[in-house]
C-alpha positions, -999 to +999 in steps of 0.1 A: -110-001+511-086-030+514-084-055+542-052-075+546-045-107+565-010-122+568-002-158+575+028-181+574+049-168+603+065-191+628+096-203+645+125-215+622+162-222+627+188-200+612+193-210+575+158-221+572+129-208+551+094-195+555+068-182+531+045-154+542+012-148+525-010-118+526-046-122+515-064-091+504-101-083+502-116-061+476-120-062+439-093-035+433-063-055+447-046-057+413-044-019+412-025-016+445+013-018+450+020-041+479+048-040+505+062-061+533+075-044+564+089-056+597+094-044+632+116-060+657+114-052+695+129-018+703+135-010+667+117+011+641+096-004+614+115-010+582+106-017+547+116-053+535+103-056+500+076-042+478+061-049+444+042-028+419+006-036+409+018-053+377+046-072+394+071-059+370+091-039+395+102-049+430+121-032+458+143-050+483+161-037+514+198-043+512+196-066+542+174-091+524+186-089+488+193-123+474+175-141+503+139-129+501+116-128+471+083-109+468+056-120+444+019-116+438-010-135+423-036-109+413-061-137+405-059-149+441-056-114+457-025-126+474+010-113+478+039-136+491+072-132+507+095-161+503+122-159+529+153-181+525+186-183+544+169-168+574+191-152+601+183-144+637+183-107+629+153-114+606+133-119+637+104-094+638+067-090+633+061-088+595+033-067+581+020-065+546+006-032+533-012-018+503-009+016+485-022+031+454+002+033+424+010+070+430+032+083+444+055+056+429+079+052+459+076+016+471+097+017+503+081+046+522+058+031+548+040+064+552+026+061+517+007+029+526-027+035+540-038-001+544-020-026+568-025-061+580-023-072+617+011-087+614+026-122+617+055-131+640+087-146+625+113-159+649+146-172+637+166-192+663+204-194+662 
């Protein structure tokens, strides 16, 4: 069982930056792949970024490539999402999620059994 708590959301102007954190409980955090997802009002949840348990492989949605960076610190049981050059269309509730290594797909939300409560990110124009 893994419990996840996100933090770091807030209101920022377009072009600004935010760093989201997701703290995980449990001794097996390092064995889980981690993902960040977001859901804007009236839209479906979408995958934003994900990282394997080792950190060696990452996935990014095309819409955030070159602007967002996912990383993890297994010693701190924490995964991060550094968001730069934010745009109004990045406004959403951001969720972190955890999955076991297999299946290896990182972007399918249905493969993640553990979810945080979400943190709001609002980007003003």
